[in-house]
Each structure stands twice: as structure tokens, then as C-alpha cells.
C-alpha positions in Angstrom: 13.1 27.6 -2.2 10.5 30.3 -2.0 6.8 29.6 -2.3 6.7 31.0 -5.8 9.4 28.5 -6.9 7.6 25.6 -5.4 4.3 26.5 -7.1 5.8 25.6 -10.5 7.1 22.2 -9.2 4.4 19.5 -9.1 4.7 16.5 -6.8 5.6 13.3 -8.5 2.9 10.6 -8.6 3.2 8.1 -5.8 2.9 4.4 -6.3 -0.5 3.0 -5.2 -1.3 -0.7 -4.6 -4.6 -2.5 -3.8 -4.4 -5.5 -1.5 -5.9 -7.4 1.4 -5.2 -6.7 5.0 -3.6 -9.8 6.6 -2.8 -8.4 10.0 -4.1 -5.5 12.1 -2.7 -6.5 15.5 -0.3 -3.6 15.8 -1.3 -0.1 16.8 -1.6 2.3 13.8 -0.1 -0.4 11.5 -1.4 -3.0 9.1 0.1 -5.6 6.9 -1.2 -5.7 3.4 -0.7 -8.5 0.9 -0.7 -7.5 -2.7 -1.1 -10.1 -5.4 0.1 -9.7 -9.0 0.1 -11.9 -12.0 3.4 -12.4 -13.9 3.9 -14.4 -17.0 6.4 -17.3 -16.6 9.4 -16.8 -18.9 9.7 -20.4 -19.9 6.2 -21.8 -19.7 4.3 -18.7 -20.9 1.7 -19.2 -18.1 0.6 -16.6 -15.6 1.9 -17.2 -12.1 0.7 -15.4 -8.9 3.3 -13.5 -7.0 2.6 -11.9 -3.6 4.3 -9.0 -1.8 3.7 -7.9 1.8 3.7 -4.3 2.8 3.6 -2.6 6.2 1.3 0.4 6.0 0.5 3.2 8.4 -3.2 3.3 9.5 -3.6 6.4 11.8 -7.2 5.9 12.7 -7.3 2.1 12.9 -10.1 1.8 10.3 -8.8 -1.3 8.4 -9.3 -4.8 9.7 -8.2 -8.3 8.6 -9.9 -9.3 5.3 -10.6 -5.7 4.1 -9.5 -4.7 0.6 -7.5 -1.5 0.9 -5.6 1.0 -1.2 -2.2 2.0 0.0 0.2 4.7 -1.3 3.9 5.2 -1.1 5.1 7.8 1.5 8.2 8.8 3.4 9.6 6.3 5.9 7.4 6.3 9.0 9.4 3.6 10.8 11.9 0.8 10.1 9.6 -1.2 7.8 6.7 1.2 7.1 7.0 3.1 3.8 3.3 3.0 2.8 0.1 4.6 4.2 -3.5 3.7 4.1 -5.5 5.8 1.5 -8.9 4.2 1.7 -10.8 1.0 2.6 -12.1 -0.2 -0.8 -14.3 -3.0 0.5 -15.0 -4.3 4.0 -14.5 -8.0 4.8 -17.7 -10.1 4.8 
């Protein structure tokens, strides 16, 4: 594709999640826990569900307890498919 053809094509929006850093012991990697609320099919009550994501943190700016925003990206390693966008709130 030439540059003129790619100008008309816009990038698709990537998924973004906001979660809390649970581990920063790896170099350039963090583990982020994302919590969501789902309604239970039978009892019609909201239940908390958590998912853990490995994210790429190039500068090492996120630490345990920080609230961060991560975005979907190409595979960086075996388990990392997310990257750190910003630190929303520092841990107290």
C-alpha cells in the first residue's frame, strides 16, 4: 500500500481498561487487575469479576497500588498484549 492509500484508512479503536497494578517486580512489565461488575443470570444481583492483564511499562513508572489505564497492542511477549497508557492515580 502506498502512503496515499493508507491515509484514507483509519486505525481501529483499541480496547482500553482501567485497573490497579498488583505486581511491578518484572523489568518493563506490570500486572494489572481489572474489576468489572456483571449481573448474575439467576439471582439478578451484581457480582464482581476480576481479570489480570500483563502490560508493557517501558519507563517503569507504575508501581503496586497505582490506578492505571492500559491499551490493547500487538503481542510484545508470550503473555503481554497490553501497554501502559497513563498512571491515572498514584497509590497513597
